[in-house]
SEDRENNU-603319 format. One record per residue (C-alpha): residue in one letter; x, y, z. Coordinates in nm, 4 decimals, always signed. Example, Ala and Ser with C-alpha at 12.3 -4.5 7.8 and 13.67 -1.06 7.14 Angstrom:
BEGIN
<node res="A" xx="+1.2300" yy="-0.4500" zz="+0.7800"/>
<node res="S" xx="+1.3670" yy="-0.1060" zz="+0.7140"/>
end
This chain:
BEGIN
<node res="M" xx="+2.0573" yy="+1.0393" zz="-1.4621"/>
<node res="T" xx="+1.7077" yy="+1.1819" zz="-1.4983"/>
<node res="G" xx="+1.6151" yy="+1.4999" zz="-1.3138"/>
<node res="L" xx="+1.3131" yy="+1.3418" zz="-1.1416"/>
<node res="R" xx="+1.3499" yy="+0.9992" zz="-0.9877"/>
<node res="L" xx="+1.2469" yy="+0.7805" zz="-0.6976"/>
<node res="E" xx="+1.5325" yy="+0.5890" zz="-0.5405"/>
<node res="I" xx="+1.4167" yy="+0.2639" zz="-0.3779"/>
<node res="D" xx="+1.6483" yy="+0.0975" zz="-0.1276"/>
<node res="L" xx="+1.5572" yy="-0.2714" zz="-0.1452"/>
<node res="D" xx="+1.7830" yy="-0.3495" zz="+0.1513"/>
<node res="A" xx="+1.5646" yy="-0.1251" zz="+0.3678"/>
<node res="V" xx="+1.2450" yy="-0.2835" zz="+0.2335"/>
<node res="A" xx="+1.3805" yy="-0.6343" zz="+0.2891"/>
<node res="H" xx="+1.4920" yy="-0.5457" zz="+0.6429"/>
<node res="N" xx="+1.1421" yy="-0.4249" zz="+0.7316"/>
<node res="A" xx="+0.9762" yy="-0.7277" zz="+0.5752"/>
<node res="R" xx="+1.2082" yy="-0.9744" zz="+0.7474"/>
<node res="T" xx="+1.1629" yy="-0.8025" zz="+1.0839"/>
<node res="L" xx="+0.7841" yy="-0.8103" zz="+1.0634"/>
<node res="V" xx="+0.7730" yy="-1.1666" zz="+0.9297"/>
<node res="D" xx="+0.9840" yy="-1.2825" zz="+1.2249"/>
<node res="R" xx="+0.7919" yy="-1.0852" zz="+1.4881"/>
<node res="L" xx="+0.4529" yy="-1.2032" zz="+1.3646"/>
<node res="A" xx="+0.5675" yy="-1.5640" zz="+1.3243"/>
<node res="A" xx="+0.6263" yy="-1.5657" zz="+1.6987"/>
<node res="V" xx="+0.2499" yy="-1.5180" zz="+1.7531"/>
<node res="G" xx="+0.1447" yy="-1.7519" zz="+1.4726"/>
<node res="V" xx="+0.0622" yy="-1.4900" zz="+1.2107"/>
<node res="S" xx="+0.1947" yy="-1.4980" zz="+0.8536"/>
<node res="V" xx="+0.2461" yy="-1.1980" zz="+0.6255"/>
<node res="T" xx="+0.0890" yy="-1.1292" zz="+0.2878"/>
<node res="G" xx="+0.3276" yy="-0.8717" zz="+0.1403"/>
<node res="V" xx="+0.1237" yy="-0.6044" zz="-0.0351"/>
<node res="T" xx="+0.2967" yy="-0.4647" zz="-0.3437"/>
<node res="K" xx="+0.0087" yy="-0.2638" zz="-0.4904"/>
<node res="A" xx="+0.1840" yy="+0.0713" zz="-0.4406"/>
<node res="S" xx="+0.4672" yy="-0.0398" zz="-0.6689"/>
<node res="L" xx="+0.2600" yy="-0.0917" zz="-0.9861"/>
<node res="G" xx="+0.3806" yy="-0.4479" zz="-1.0212"/>
<node res="A" xx="+0.7515" yy="-0.3815" zz="-0.9647"/>
<node res="A" xx="+0.9278" yy="-0.7176" zz="-0.9734"/>
<node res="P" xx="+1.2427" yy="-0.6051" zz="-0.7839"/>
<node res="L" xx="+1.0325" yy="-0.5035" zz="-0.4862"/>
<node res="A" xx="+0.8307" yy="-0.8256" zz="-0.4983"/>
<node res="R" xx="+1.1513" yy="-1.0305" zz="-0.5073"/>
<node res="A" xx="+1.2857" yy="-0.8397" zz="-0.2057"/>
<node res="L" xx="+0.9745" yy="-0.9302" zz="-0.0055"/>
<node res="L" xx="+0.9900" yy="-1.2955" zz="-0.1063"/>
<node res="A" xx="+1.3603" yy="-1.3181" zz="-0.0218"/>
<node res="A" xx="+1.2808" yy="-1.1713" zz="+0.3209"/>
<node res="G" xx="+1.0405" yy="-1.4537" zz="+0.4022"/>
<node res="V" xx="+0.7067" yy="-1.3321" zz="+0.2690"/>
<node res="R" xx="+0.5355" yy="-1.6318" zz="+0.1078"/>
<node res="T" xx="+0.2304" yy="-1.4680" zz="-0.0506"/>
<node res="L" xx="+0.2022" yy="-1.1346" zz="-0.2321"/>
<node res="G" xx="-0.1041" yy="-0.9110" zz="-0.2258"/>
<node res="E" xx="-0.2122" yy="-0.7012" zz="-0.5254"/>
<node res="S" xx="-0.5227" yy="-0.4938" zz="-0.5947"/>
<node res="R" xx="-0.5131" yy="-0.4697" zz="-0.9762"/>
<node res="I" xx="-0.4975" yy="-0.7598" zz="-1.2171"/>
<node res="E" xx="-0.2703" yy="-0.5547" zz="-1.4461"/>
<node res="N" xx="-0.0094" yy="-0.5464" zz="-1.1681"/>
<node res="V" xx="-0.0422" yy="-0.9214" zz="-1.1189"/>
<node res="E" xx="+0.0115" yy="-0.9825" zz="-1.4892"/>
<node res="S" xx="+0.3173" yy="-0.7577" zz="-1.4836"/>
<node res="L" xx="+0.4639" yy="-0.9625" zz="-1.1983"/>
<node res="R" xx="+0.3928" yy="-1.2870" zz="-1.3827"/>
<node res="R" xx="+0.5597" yy="-1.1564" zz="-1.7006"/>
<node res="A" xx="+0.8647" yy="-1.0743" zz="-1.4891"/>
<node res="G" xx="+0.8866" yy="-1.4346" zz="-1.3738"/>
<node res="I" xx="+0.7293" yy="-1.4047" zz="-1.0268"/>
<node res="T" xx="+0.5738" yy="-1.7471" zz="-0.9559"/>
<node res="A" xx="+0.4838" yy="-1.7028" zz="-0.5870"/>
<node res="P" xx="+0.1181" yy="-1.7189" zz="-0.4816"/>
<node res="I" xx="-0.0595" yy="-1.3869" zz="-0.5326"/>
<node res="T" xx="-0.3829" yy="-1.2854" zz="-0.3639"/>
<node res="L" xx="-0.6050" yy="-1.0254" zz="-0.5287"/>
<node res="I" xx="-0.6902" yy="-0.8067" zz="-0.2299"/>
<node res="R" xx="-0.9579" yy="-0.5989" zz="-0.4038"/>
<node res="S" xx="-1.2689" yy="-0.7873" zz="-0.5104"/>
<node res="P" xx="-1.2311" yy="-0.8987" zz="-0.8736"/>
<node res="L" xx="-1.4194" yy="-0.7235" zz="-1.1484"/>
<node res="I" xx="-1.6671" yy="-0.9607" zz="-1.3099"/>
<node res="T" xx="-1.5259" yy="-0.8606" zz="-1.6483"/>
<node res="E" xx="-1.1791" yy="-0.9720" zz="-1.5341"/>
<node res="A" xx="-1.2765" yy="-1.2997" zz="-1.3689"/>
<node res="Q" xx="-1.0928" yy="-1.5224" zz="-1.6149"/>
<node res="R" xx="-0.7695" yy="-1.3224" zz="-1.5867"/>
<node res="V" xx="-0.7963" yy="-1.3356" zz="-1.2084"/>
<node res="V" xx="-0.8373" yy="-1.7139" zz="-1.2001"/>
<node res="E" xx="-0.5542" yy="-1.7566" zz="-1.4496"/>
<node res="H" xx="-0.2975" yy="-1.5480" zz="-1.2638"/>
<node res="T" xx="-0.3863" yy="-1.5478" zz="-0.8924"/>
<node res="R" xx="-0.4301" yy="-1.8180" zz="-0.6321"/>
<node res="T" xx="-0.6871" yy="-1.6425" zz="-0.4157"/>
<node res="S" xx="-0.9301" yy="-1.3502" zz="-0.4249"/>
<node res="L" xx="-1.0902" yy="-1.1478" zz="-0.1465"/>
<node res="V" xx="-1.4609" yy="-1.1443" zz="-0.2344"/>
<node res="T" xx="-1.7817" yy="-0.9946" zz="-0.0919"/>
<node res="E" xx="-2.0473" yy="-1.0441" zz="-0.3639"/>
<node res="L" xx="-2.2296" yy="-1.3546" zz="-0.4832"/>
<node res="A" xx="-2.2237" yy="-1.2288" zz="-0.8415"/>
<node res="V" xx="-1.8442" yy="-1.2179" zz="-0.8317"/>
<node res="L" xx="-1.8242" yy="-1.5667" zz="-0.6800"/>
<node res="R" xx="-2.0408" yy="-1.7017" zz="-0.9596"/>
<node res="A" xx="-1.8247" yy="-1.5336" zz="-1.2255"/>
<node res="L" xx="-1.5103" yy="-1.6812" zz="-1.0698"/>
<node res="S" xx="-1.6746" yy="-2.0236" zz="-1.0656"/>
<node res="V" xx="-1.7527" yy="-2.0000" zz="-1.4371"/>
<node res="A" xx="-1.3973" yy="-1.8854" zz="-1.5135"/>
<node res="A" xx="-1.2520" yy="-2.1688" zz="-1.3049"/>
<node res="G" xx="-1.4576" yy="-2.4196" zz="-1.5051"/>
<node res="E" xx="-1.3470" yy="-2.2714" zz="-1.8363"/>
<node res="L" xx="-0.9809" yy="-2.2829" zz="-1.7333"/>
<node res="G" xx="-1.0043" yy="-2.6249" zz="-1.5685"/>
<node res="R" xx="-0.8608" yy="-2.5161" zz="-1.2354"/>
<node res="D" xx="-0.9711" yy="-2.4332" zz="-0.8832"/>
<node res="H" xx="-0.9638" yy="-2.0818" zz="-0.7389"/>
<node res="G" xx="-0.9407" yy="-1.9916" zz="-0.3711"/>
<node res="V" xx="-1.1633" yy="-1.7299" zz="-0.2117"/>
<node res="V" xx="-1.1471" yy="-1.5460" zz="+0.1189"/>
<node res="L" xx="-1.4832" yy="-1.3970" zz="+0.2143"/>
<node res="M" xx="-1.4428" yy="-1.0475" zz="+0.3560"/>
<node res="V" xx="-1.6596" yy="-0.9558" zz="+0.6542"/>
<node res="E" xx="-1.7755" yy="-0.6043" zz="+0.7481"/>
<node res="L" xx="-1.6704" yy="-0.5300" zz="+1.1065"/>
<node res="G" xx="-1.7224" yy="-0.1558" zz="+1.1278"/>
<node res="D" xx="-1.4980" yy="+0.0338" zz="+0.8847"/>
<node res="L" xx="-1.7719" yy="+0.0451" zz="+0.6197"/>
<node res="R" xx="-1.5551" yy="-0.0231" zz="+0.3210"/>
<node res="E" xx="-1.5921" yy="-0.3746" zz="+0.1764"/>
<node res="G" xx="-1.7427" yy="-0.6692" zz="+0.3593"/>
<node res="I" xx="-2.0342" yy="-0.9062" zz="+0.4060"/>
<node res="L" xx="-2.2471" yy="-0.8249" zz="+0.7093"/>
<node res="P" xx="-2.1950" yy="-1.0951" zz="+0.9745"/>
<node res="A" xx="-2.5647" yy="-1.1836" zz="+0.9688"/>
<node res="D" xx="-2.5415" yy="-1.2648" zz="+0.5959"/>
<node res="L" xx="-2.2138" yy="-1.4554" zz="+0.6077"/>
<node res="G" xx="-2.3651" yy="-1.8014" zz="+0.6502"/>
<node res="T" xx="-2.5701" yy="-1.7692" zz="+0.3309"/>
<node res="V" xx="-2.2657" yy="-1.6602" zz="+0.1304"/>
<node res="V" xx="-2.0545" yy="-1.9405" zz="+0.2775"/>
<node res="D" xx="-2.3146" yy="-2.1986" zz="+0.1752"/>
<node res="E" xx="-2.3288" yy="-2.0627" zz="-0.1796"/>
<node res="T" xx="-1.9489" yy="-2.0587" zz="-0.2044"/>
<node res="L" xx="-1.9249" yy="-2.4214" zz="-0.0997"/>
<node res="R" xx="-2.1810" yy="-2.5192" zz="-0.3644"/>
<node res="L" xx="-2.0105" yy="-2.3409" zz="-0.6541"/>
<node res="P" xx="-1.7843" yy="-2.5675" zz="-0.8634"/>
<node res="G" xx="-1.4224" yy="-2.4664" zz="-0.9037"/>
<node res="L" xx="-1.4136" yy="-2.2511" zz="-0.5888"/>
<node res="V" xx="-1.2255" yy="-2.3382" zz="-0.2708"/>
<node res="L" xx="-1.3254" yy="-2.1525" zz="+0.0452"/>
<node res="R" xx="-0.9839" yy="-2.0759" zz="+0.1904"/>
<node res="G" xx="-1.0994" yy="-1.8518" zz="+0.4719"/>
<node res="I" xx="-1.2510" yy="-1.5277" zz="+0.5912"/>
<node res="G" xx="-1.1021" yy="-1.1847" zz="+0.6507"/>
<node res="T" xx="-1.1767" yy="-0.8259" zz="+0.7305"/>
<node res="N" xx="-1.0440" yy="-0.4796" zz="+0.6581"/>
<node res="L" xx="-1.0250" yy="-0.1980" zz="+0.9122"/>
<node res="A" xx="-0.8809" yy="+0.1520" zz="+0.9462"/>
<node res="C" xx="-0.9115" yy="+0.2427" zz="+0.5775"/>
<node res="Q" xx="-1.2405" yy="+0.4081" zz="+0.4879"/>
<node res="S" xx="-1.3526" yy="+0.5225" zz="+0.8329"/>
<node res="G" xx="-1.0478" yy="+0.4627" zz="+1.0515"/>
<node res="A" xx="-1.2182" yy="+0.1985" zz="+1.2680"/>
<node res="A" xx="-0.9328" yy="+0.0415" zz="+1.4618"/>
<node res="P" xx="-0.8672" yy="-0.3302" zz="+1.5066"/>
<node res="D" xx="-0.9266" yy="-0.4235" zz="+1.8705"/>
<node res="T" xx="-1.0003" yy="-0.7194" zz="+2.0912"/>
<node res="A" xx="-1.3756" yy="-0.6973" zz="+2.0256"/>
<node res="N" xx="-1.3719" yy="-0.7046" zz="+1.6448"/>
<node res="M" xx="-1.0826" yy="-0.9500" zz="+1.6197"/>
<node res="T" xx="-1.2576" yy="-1.1853" zz="+1.8637"/>
<node res="Q" xx="-1.5715" yy="-1.1558" zz="+1.6519"/>
<node res="L" xx="-1.3722" yy="-1.2567" zz="+1.3435"/>
<node res="S" xx="-1.2339" yy="-1.5622" zz="+1.5251"/>
<node res="D" xx="-1.5803" yy="-1.6569" zz="+1.6484"/>
<node res="L" xx="-1.7182" yy="-1.6328" zz="+1.2941"/>
<node res="A" xx="-1.4457" yy="-1.8689" zz="+1.1727"/>
<node res="D" xx="-1.5340" yy="-2.1193" zz="+1.4442"/>
<node res="T" xx="-1.9059" yy="-2.0913" zz="+1.3636"/>
<node res="I" xx="-1.8496" yy="-2.1530" zz="+0.9909"/>
<node res="E" xx="-1.6391" yy="-2.4608" zz="+1.0559"/>
<node res="A" xx="-1.8884" yy="-2.6017" zz="+1.3061"/>
<node res="A" xx="-2.1834" yy="-2.5446" zz="+1.0714"/>
<node res="T" xx="-2.0275" yy="-2.6709" zz="+0.7485"/>
<node res="G" xx="-1.7458" yy="-2.9066" zz="+0.8392"/>
<node res="A" xx="-1.5120" yy="-2.6955" zz="+0.6266"/>
<node res="T" xx="-1.1633" yy="-2.6054" zz="+0.7452"/>
<node res="L" xx="-1.0668" yy="-2.2418" zz="+0.7082"/>
<node res="E" xx="-0.6999" yy="-2.2174" zz="+0.6197"/>
<node res="V" xx="-0.6874" yy="-1.8373" zz="+0.6367"/>
<node res="V" xx="-0.8301" yy="-1.5902" zz="+0.8870"/>
<node res="S" xx="-0.6954" yy="-1.2581" zz="+0.7604"/>
<node res="G" xx="-0.7241" yy="-0.9976" zz="+1.0342"/>
<node res="G" xx="-0.6425" yy="-0.6882" zz="+0.8339"/>
<node res="N" xx="-0.3514" yy="-0.4649" zz="+0.7434"/>
<node res="S" xx="-0.0674" yy="-0.2618" zz="+0.8944"/>
<node res="A" xx="-0.3170" yy="-0.1030" zz="+1.1352"/>
<node res="N" xx="-0.3350" yy="-0.4432" zz="+1.3112"/>
<node res="L" xx="+0.0285" yy="-0.4519" zz="+1.4168"/>
<node res="D" xx="-0.0103" yy="-0.2979" zz="+1.7633"/>
<node res="W" xx="-0.2965" yy="-0.5371" zz="+1.8344"/>
<node res="A" xx="-0.1196" yy="-0.8458" zz="+1.6996"/>
<node res="L" xx="+0.2201" yy="-0.7809" zz="+1.8563"/>
<node res="G" xx="+0.0828" yy="-0.6587" zz="+2.1885"/>
<node res="N" xx="-0.1796" yy="-0.9271" zz="+2.2396"/>
<node res="P" xx="-0.1018" yy="-1.2584" zz="+2.4096"/>
<node res="D" xx="-0.3855" yy="-1.4300" zz="+2.2212"/>
<node res="V" xx="-0.4633" yy="-1.3496" zz="+1.8579"/>
<node res="G" xx="-0.7323" yy="-1.6172" zz="+1.8392"/>
<node res="R" xx="-0.7894" yy="-1.7580" zz="+1.4907"/>
<node res="V" xx="-0.6195" yy="-1.4690" zz="+1.3123"/>
<node res="N" xx="-0.3230" yy="-1.6123" zz="+1.1221"/>
<node res="D" xx="-0.2592" yy="-1.3621" zz="+0.8403"/>
<node res="L" xx="-0.2062" yy="-0.9891" zz="+0.8002"/>
<node res="R" xx="-0.1821" yy="-0.8011" zz="+0.4717"/>
<node res="L" xx="+0.1106" yy="-0.5615" zz="+0.5163"/>
<node res="G" xx="+0.2131" yy="-0.2872" zz="+0.2755"/>
<node res="E" xx="+0.2764" yy="+0.0510" zz="+0.4368"/>
<node res="S" xx="+0.4508" yy="-0.0883" zz="+0.7442"/>
<node res="I" xx="+0.6978" yy="-0.2778" zz="+0.5253"/>
<node res="L" xx="+0.7565" yy="+0.0031" zz="+0.2774"/>
<node res="L" xx="+0.7617" yy="+0.3042" zz="+0.5108"/>
<node res="G" xx="+0.8368" yy="+0.1465" zz="+0.8476"/>
<node res="C" xx="+0.5313" yy="+0.2778" zz="+1.0332"/>
<node res="E" xx="+0.1988" yy="+0.1620" zz="+1.1705"/>
<node res="T" xx="-0.1084" yy="+0.3206" zz="+1.0148"/>
<node res="L" xx="-0.3325" yy="+0.4252" zz="+1.3018"/>
<node res="E" xx="-0.1081" yy="+0.7146" zz="+1.4087"/>
<node res="R" xx="+0.1687" yy="+0.6845" zz="+1.1440"/>
<node res="R" xx="+0.4148" yy="+0.6154" zz="+1.4232"/>
<node res="P" xx="+0.7534" yy="+0.4727" zz="+1.3184"/>
<node res="L" xx="+0.7875" yy="+0.1148" zz="+1.4379"/>
<node res="D" xx="+1.0815" yy="+0.0193" zz="+1.6561"/>
<node res="G" xx="+1.3582" yy="-0.1464" zz="+1.4601"/>
<node res="L" xx="+1.2171" yy="-0.0616" zz="+1.1174"/>
<node res="R" xx="+1.3685" yy="+0.1697" zz="+0.8588"/>
<node res="T" xx="+1.1806" yy="+0.4761" zz="+0.7377"/>
<node res="D" xx="+1.4265" yy="+0.5748" zz="+0.4649"/>
<node res="A" xx="+1.3542" yy="+0.3232" zz="+0.1899"/>
<node res="F" xx="+1.2217" yy="+0.5800" zz="-0.0606"/>
<node res="T" xx="+1.3888" yy="+0.9035" zz="-0.1654"/>
<node res="L" xx="+1.2464" yy="+1.1451" zz="-0.4221"/>
<node res="V" xx="+1.5164" yy="+1.3343" zz="-0.6114"/>
<node res="A" xx="+1.4078" yy="+1.6442" zz="-0.8045"/>
<node res="E" xx="+1.5880" yy="+1.9183" zz="-0.9926"/>
<node res="V" xx="+1.5858" yy="+2.2854" zz="-0.8958"/>
<node res="I" xx="+1.4291" yy="+2.5058" zz="-1.1647"/>
<node res="E" xx="+1.4221" yy="+2.8328" zz="-0.9679"/>
<node res="A" xx="+1.6015" yy="+2.9686" zz="-0.6605"/>
<node res="K" xx="+1.5306" yy="+3.3277" zz="-0.5590"/>
<node res="L" xx="+1.5010" yy="+3.5526" zz="-0.2582"/>
<node res="K" xx="+1.1334" yy="+3.6479" zz="-0.2259"/>
<node res="P" xx="+0.9009" yy="+3.7983" zz="+0.0341"/>
<node res="S" xx="+0.7633" yy="+3.5494" zz="+0.2845"/>
<node res="T" xx="+0.4055" yy="+3.6721" zz="+0.2445"/>
<node res="P" xx="+0.2028" yy="+3.6880" zz="-0.0801"/>
<node res="W" xx="+0.0440" yy="+4.0176" zz="-0.1735"/>
<node res="G" xx="-0.2655" yy="+4.1304" zz="-0.3584"/>
<node res="E" xx="-0.6228" yy="+4.0090" zz="-0.3097"/>
<node res="L" xx="-0.6035" yy="+3.6393" zz="-0.2292"/>
<node res="H" xx="-0.8536" yy="+3.3798" zz="-0.3529"/>
<node res="Q" xx="-0.8418" yy="+3.0009" zz="-0.3966"/>
<node res="T" xx="-0.5261" yy="+2.8234" zz="-0.5050"/>
<node res="A" xx="-0.5005" yy="+2.6098" zz="-0.8190"/>
<node res="F" xx="-0.6467" yy="+2.3160" zz="-0.6255"/>
<node res="G" xx="-0.9433" yy="+2.4999" zz="-0.4796"/>
<node res="T" xx="-0.8103" yy="+2.5580" zz="-0.1295"/>
<node res="A" xx="-0.7751" yy="+2.8840" zz="+0.0578"/>
<node res="A" xx="-0.4457" yy="+3.0601" zz="+0.0096"/>
<node res="A" xx="-0.2028" yy="+2.9612" zz="+0.2827"/>
<node res="V" xx="-0.0434" yy="+3.2667" zz="+0.4386"/>
<node res="P" xx="+0.2516" yy="+3.1624" zz="+0.6541"/>
<node res="V" xx="+0.2640" yy="+3.2871" zz="+1.0092"/>
<node res="R" xx="+0.6083" yy="+3.4399" zz="+0.9783"/>
<node res="D" xx="+0.7740" yy="+3.7737" zz="+0.9878"/>
<node res="A" xx="+0.7852" yy="+3.9843" zz="+0.6746"/>
<node res="D" xx="+1.1523" yy="+3.9202" zz="+0.6017"/>
<node res="D" xx="+1.2546" yy="+3.7922" zz="+0.2621"/>
<node res="A" xx="+1.3375" yy="+3.4215" zz="+0.2372"/>
<node res="A" xx="+1.4976" yy="+3.1975" zz="-0.0216"/>
<node res="R" xx="+1.2368" yy="+3.0077" zz="-0.2193"/>
<node res="V" xx="+1.3406" yy="+2.7030" zz="-0.4155"/>
<node res="I" xx="+1.1182" yy="+2.5469" zz="-0.6811"/>
<node res="L" xx="+1.1600" yy="+2.1823" zz="-0.7801"/>
<node res="A" xx="+1.0384" yy="+2.0249" zz="-1.1042"/>
<node res="V" xx="+0.7800" yy="+1.7976" zz="-0.9422"/>
<node res="G" xx="+0.4204" yy="+1.8558" zz="-0.8378"/>
<node res="R" xx="+0.0938" yy="+1.7107" zz="-0.7223"/>
<node res="Q" xx="+0.0659" yy="+1.5159" zz="-1.0466"/>
<node res="D" xx="+0.3634" yy="+1.3130" zz="-0.9250"/>
<node res="V" xx="+0.3501" yy="+1.3194" zz="-0.5450"/>
<node res="D" xx="+0.1578" yy="+1.4307" zz="-0.2367"/>
<node res="P" xx="+0.3654" yy="+1.7176" zz="-0.0943"/>
<node res="G" xx="+0.2350" yy="+1.6452" zz="+0.2552"/>
<node res="G" xx="+0.4115" yy="+1.3085" zz="+0.2469"/>
<node res="L" xx="+0.7604" yy="+1.4470" zz="+0.1846"/>
<node res="H" xx="+1.0273" yy="+1.5301" zz="+0.4393"/>
<node res="A" xx="+1.2634" yy="+1.8050" zz="+0.3222"/>
<node res="P" xx="+1.6353" yy="+1.7926" zz="+0.3950"/>
<node res="S" xx="+1.7793" yy="+1.9846" zz="+0.6881"/>
<node res="G" xx="+1.7516" yy="+2.3609" zz="+0.6414"/>
<node res="M" xx="+1.4530" yy="+2.3354" zz="+0.4060"/>
<node res="E" xx="+1.0758" yy="+2.3267" zz="+0.4485"/>
<node res="V" xx="+0.8063" yy="+2.2175" zz="+0.2031"/>
<node res="L" xx="+0.5679" yy="+2.5122" zz="+0.1611"/>
<node res="G" xx="+0.3318" yy="+2.3640" zz="-0.0947"/>
<node res="A" xx="+0.2851" yy="+2.2474" zz="-0.4503"/>
<node res="S" xx="+0.0867" yy="+2.3026" zz="-0.7662"/>
<node res="S" xx="+0.0513" yy="+2.0490" zz="-1.0473"/>
<node res="D" xx="+0.4134" yy="+2.0688" zz="-1.1584"/>
<node res="H" xx="+0.5994" yy="+2.2813" zz="-0.9014"/>
<node res="L" xx="+0.7095" yy="+2.1995" zz="-0.5462"/>
<node res="V" xx="+0.7973" yy="+2.5104" zz="-0.3444"/>
<node res="L" xx="+1.0496" yy="+2.4952" zz="-0.0610"/>
<node res="R" xx="+1.1788" yy="+2.7535" zz="+0.1812"/>
<node res="A" xx="+1.5548" yy="+2.7385" zz="+0.2300"/>
<node res="D" xx="+1.6870" yy="+2.8723" zz="+0.5603"/>
<node res="G" xx="+2.0364" yy="+2.7404" zz="+0.5009"/>
<node res="P" xx="+2.2484" yy="+2.7091" zz="+0.1869"/>
<node res="V" xx="+2.0437" yy="+2.7683" zz="-0.1280"/>
<node res="P" xx="+2.0906" yy="+2.5118" zz="-0.4066"/>
<node res="H" xx="+2.1573" yy="+2.6505" zz="-0.7526"/>
<node res="V" xx="+1.9373" yy="+2.5993" zz="-1.0562"/>
<node res="G" xx="+2.0134" yy="+2.2555" zz="-1.1998"/>
<node res="A" xx="+2.1093" yy="+2.1103" zz="-0.8610"/>
<node res="E" xx="+1.9215" yy="+1.8172" zz="-0.7109"/>
<node res="V" xx="+1.7311" yy="+1.8114" zz="-0.3831"/>
<node res="R" xx="+1.6650" yy="+1.4824" zz="-0.2027"/>
<node res="L" xx="+1.3406" yy="+1.4424" zz="-0.0098"/>
<node res="T" xx="+1.2456" yy="+1.1412" zz="+0.2034"/>
<node res="V" xx="+0.9087" yy="+0.9911" zz="+0.1145"/>
<node res="C" xx="+0.7307" yy="+0.9399" zz="+0.4463"/>
<node res="G" xx="+0.3622" yy="+0.9272" zz="+0.3442"/>
<node res="Y" xx="+0.1798" yy="+0.6433" zz="+0.1703"/>
<node res="E" xx="-0.0088" yy="+0.8693" zz="-0.0713"/>
<node res="A" xx="+0.3171" yy="+1.0367" zz="-0.1703"/>
<node res="L" xx="+0.4742" yy="+0.6968" zz="-0.2299"/>
<node res="L" xx="+0.1770" yy="+0.5703" zz="-0.4284"/>
<node res="R" xx="+0.1771" yy="+0.8710" zz="-0.6611"/>
<node res="A" xx="+0.5521" yy="+0.8751" zz="-0.7113"/>
<node res="M" xx="+0.5721" yy="+0.5017" zz="-0.7810"/>
<node res="T" xx="+0.2929" yy="+0.5179" zz="-1.0386"/>
<node res="S" xx="+0.3685" yy="+0.8523" zz="-1.2076"/>
<node res="P" xx="+0.4883" yy="+0.8116" zz="-1.5679"/>
<node res="F" xx="+0.7115" yy="+1.1170" zz="-1.5136"/>
<node res="V" xx="+0.9118" yy="+0.9705" zz="-1.2238"/>
<node res="T" xx="+1.1956" yy="+0.7305" zz="-1.3021"/>
<node res="R" xx="+1.2258" yy="+0.4465" zz="-1.0514"/>
<node res="C" xx="+1.5779" yy="+0.3468" zz="-0.9502"/>
<node res="F" xx="+1.6166" yy="+0.0299" zz="-0.7417"/>
<node res="T" xx="+1.9270" yy="-0.0355" zz="-0.5349"/>
<node res="G" xx="+2.0214" yy="-0.3481" zz="-0.3428"/>
<node res="P" xx="+1.9685" yy="-0.7198" zz="-0.4131"/>
<node res="G" xx="+1.7597" yy="-0.7927" zz="-0.7225"/>
<node res="A" xx="+1.7739" yy="-0.4333" zz="-0.8436"/>
<node res="H" xx="+1.7565" yy="-0.3389" zz="-1.2109"/>
<node res="S" xx="+2.0789" yy="-0.2077" zz="-1.3567"/>
<node res="T" xx="+1.8783" yy="+0.0397" zz="-1.5652"/>
<node res="P" xx="+1.6335" yy="+0.2969" zz="-1.4217"/>
<node res="E" xx="+1.2730" yy="+0.2537" zz="-1.5315"/>
<node res="R" xx="+0.9554" yy="+0.4539" zz="-1.5502"/>
<node res="A" xx="+0.6223" yy="+0.3216" zz="-1.4312"/>
<node res="P" xx="+0.5032" yy="+0.0890" zz="-1.7076"/>
<node res="A" xx="+0.1909" yy="+0.1572" zz="-1.9078"/>
<node res="T" xx="-0.0780" yy="-0.1018" zz="-1.8364"/>
end
């Protein structure tokens, strides 16, 4: 077994997906299962589909193509606006795209004509987070253009919150989204199949609100994978937070002073040197063969008796207050942060090992795209 690997418990992922699918179904909301953090990992996609997710969400066309090559036939929505240069690949391999620009809509229309098929679009609306979205005042013009373009099917509207600026989903902005859907239908006679309210940050609103209005879809990734909501990173009741474990090998274990010495300047990543507020006693320091190139150290939870002190490109430094592992031993760390998961899943140096239903029998590294 490789010295650096990410162990993925598909039973835990499936449990979280099934729990959220069932809870949201009770309020009339379906789940788009977002797999973008997995770099197109088919075992994870299959676990979501088996748990009741009907549509997958991906942000890169390369990931979509990887899923298709692996035999995944379920509908896939491209949740980042397509690149104009990739329009034909998007129409060929996805059912729906989230779009904000007329130029992209026109490119998709051309690609749909060339391929002889229709392509669904969900128009994303800006409701305060200032990432992607059409301003509400401009939405009618874009809707009209979409309905005129051959080969495009207006499937709905959506929004994204709590990503760029942290603007939270609430009654005001979700009501505005519902009202916009009603206005579009009244003005055009179209029927909007999808009103996508957002992501894992919407869960408290959706599950704690007696009336979700027109919202009937959420795009869930982090809550399924890590078992938490994304406004405060609070673990969600009944969900598992142990689906991902990073296993790394010890390359040094020594007793060292707790405080660095000499004149201190910036670290390798341009931050001020962190001097721990501790006594001057020596402490066991353990170095693992993994670094910021592979994972965000702030998103790791060390085992009992250890503490993550920091990381450089290729070294993760732990303090050991209990038994000290020997050089060559393995240390298991729970992945609890989305950035840590994203880096570990996509690092070419981390072997991915799936366990549970649909798992590969052979470990794999992140594929080159």
